[in-house]
VOBA-1610 file (N, C-alpha, C; in pm, whole numbers, padded with zeros to 5 digits, always signed):
BEGIN
Met+01203+00126-05976Met+01267+00245-06036Met+01148+00269-06147Met+01078+00394-06155Met+00968+00427-06295Met+01019+00474-06373Asn+00952+00438-06483Asn+01019+00474-06647Asn+00942+00609-06628Lys+01015+00706-06734Lys+00947+00830-06741Lys+00922+00845-06890Ala+00800+00903-06872Ala+00718+00940-07013Ala+00716+01081-07018Ile+00731+01139-07148Ile+00755+01324-07150Ile+00651+01339-07251Phe+00539+01418-07242Phe+00441+01447-07331Phe+00476+01601-07368Tyr+00485+01610-07501Tyr+00533+01751-07556Tyr+00420+01794-07601His+00387+01901-07582His+00272+01997-07664His+00298+02145-07679Ala+00213+02218-07765Ala+00209+02350-07783Ala+00084+02436-07701Gly+00001+02376-07669Gly-00111+02459-07580Gly-00219+02442-07675Cys-00217+02367-07814Cys-00342+02400-07907Cys-00461+02308-07844Ala-00579+02334-07910Ala-00677+02230-07835Ala-00642+02098-07876Ile-00598+02051-07959Ile-00554+01924-08008Ile-00496+01845-07882Cys-00369+01955-07843Cys-00268+01879-07762Cys-00337+01909-07624Val-00401+01971-07606Val-00488+01950-07464Val-00543+01857-07430Glu-00623+01805-07531Glu-00732+01684-07519Glu-00622+01571-07517Ala-00516+01562-07619Ala-00432+01485-07623Ala-00368+01402-07481Glu-00317+01551-07441Glu-00260+01569-07271Glu-00357+01458-07192Gln-00460+01514-07187Gln-00576+01459-07082Gln-00580+01308-07086Gln-00595+01286-07233Gln-00605+01108-07252Gln-00481+01011-07237Val-00393+01116-07246Val-00225+01038-07210Val-00247+01020-07067Leu-00260+01128-06997Leu-00271+01126-06866Leu-00353+00987-06774Trp-00470+00998-06855Trp-00541+00912-06777Trp-00514+00764-06832Ala-00470+00733-06933Ala-00424+00633-07006Ala-00330+00551-06939Leu-00196+00603-06921Leu-00086+00582-06866Leu-00092+00544-06732Asp-00009+00377-06711Asp-00023+00317-06570Asp+00046+00429-06479Lys+00008+00497-06356Lys+00056+00579-06297Lys+00166+00481-06192Asn+00157+00368-06196Asn+00243+00269-06129Asn+00386+00241-06185Arg+00358+00278-06329Arg+00502+00244-06441Arg+00564+00345-06471Tyr+00480+00463-06490Tyr+00538+00585-06536Tyr+00520+00703-06461Glu+00640+00786-06451Glu+00641+00926-06410Glu+00616+01005-06552Val+00488+01082-06545Val+00490+01167-06653Val+00526+01297-06634Glu+00613+01329-06738Glu+00631+01509-06740Glu+00556+01553-06872Val+00474+01688-06856Val+00410+01745-06950Val+00511+01861-06972Val+00532+01873-07100Val+00636+02012-07127Val+00519+02077-07225His+00543+02199-07200His+00476+02321-07314His+00548+02365-07352Leu+00581+02355-07503Leu+00665+02413-07549Leu+00675+02546-07571Met+00542+02608-07594Met+00528+02732-07618Met+00571+02823-07461Glu+00583+02757-07348Glu+00593+02818-07227Glu+00763+02767-07209Asn+00813+02659-07270Asn+00963+02614-07202Asn+01029+02612-07357Gln+01054+02722-07425Gln+01097+02696-07516Gln+01279+02631-07567Pro+01353+02675-07441Pro+01450+02562-07436Pro+01453+02413-07473Ala+01290+02385-07405Ala+01286+02239-07449Ala+01260+02197-07607Ile+01270+02259-07688Ile+01223+02267-07816Ile+01345+02188-07873Ala+01462+02221-07847Ala+01604+02144-07885Ala+01611+02000-07826Leu+01561+01981-07693Leu+01565+01847-07640Leu+01461+01755-07717Ala+01335+01818-07728Ala+01256+01734-07808Ala+01282+01706-07958Glu+01372+01766-08031Glu+01428+01750-08144Glu+01508+01649-08170Gln+01582+01661-08045Gln+01717+01544-08017Gln+01646+01414-07993Ala+01514+01421-07948Ala+01486+01286-07909Ala+01399+01247-08018Gly+01367+01305-08117Gly+01304+01285-08231Gly+01172+01317-08287Val+01097+01404-08196Val+01003+01466-08215Val+00998+01561-08311Lys+00903+01529-08401Lys+00847+01599-08522Lys+00749+01690-08541Ser+00652+01660-08479Ser+00530+01757-08418Ser+00472+01710-08287Val+00386+01816-08252Val+00324+01806-08135Val+00167+01799-08168Pro+00089+01702-08075Pro+00155+01657-07939Pro+00227+01508-07975Ala+00307+01466-07882Ala+00410+01368-07903Ala+00436+01309-07762Leu+00443+01189-07762Leu+00483+01125-07648Leu+00604+01035-07649Leu+00715+01074-07582Leu+00835+01002-07559Leu+00828+00914-07437Leu+00814+00763-07481Leu+00794+00676-07385Leu+00890+00551-07414Asp+00960+00544-07320Asp+01071+00417-07327Asp+01161+00447-07426Gly+01217+00563-07469Gly+01324+00634-07565Gly+01231+00633-07706Ala+01114+00600-07735Ala+01045+00589-07862Ala+00941+00705-07863Val+00961+00789-07966Val+00862+00887-08000Val+00733+00814-08055Phe+00598+00876-08001Phe+00468+00871-08056Phe+00428+00976-08109His+00374+01005-08230His+00320+01130-08270His+00161+01129-08262Ile+00085+01180-08176Ile-00043+01164-08168Ile-00140+01272-08248Asn-00188+01233-08334Asn-00268+01316-08404Asn-00208+01427-08475Phe-00231+01563-08510Phe-00119+01639-08582Phe-00151+01787-08531Gly-00112+01853-08446Gly-00131+01978-08415Gly-00036+02088-08460Ala+00083+02071-08452Ala+00172+02161-08502Ala+00319+02080-08538Ser+00377+02144-08670Ser+00513+02073-08650Ser+00625+02133-08581Leu+00714+02072-08513Leu+00811+02173-08428Leu+00860+02293-08523Glu+00876+02302-08659Glu+00930+02421-08706Glu+00820+02546-08717Glu+00686+02487-08702Glu+00574+02585-08684Glu+00575+02619-08521Val+00604+02517-08439Val+00625+02600-08292Val+00754+02669-08287Lys+00841+02656-08361Lys+00983+02740-08334Lys+00937+02872-08391Gly+00874+02881-08497Gly+00825+03004-08578Gly+00712+03099-08478Arg+00648+03020-08436Arg+00579+03087-08332Arg+00641+03153-08196Cys+00715+03066-08175Cys+00836+03120-08045Cys+00898+03243-08106His+00954+03257-08213His+01000+03344-08223His+00944+03495-08299Ala+00813+03480-08302Ala+00755+03587-08361Ala+00745+03712-08295
//
């Protein structure tokens, strides 16, 4: 059974660059990677928050959240979604 990795982002340049690096670096024999664009999938913001995501880009891997660089806080993302 493969582990699942979820990469959360909001579409900014920092997020897109991080996404490409993460997809390249993760072992595809060990991880199934799901990419979640929070600006396009707004209901996923609540799931990201529940998982412990505070800012994007972020990677949820084996139940742990890894915040990569800093593109935007989840509060900023929520504000943009409701504007």
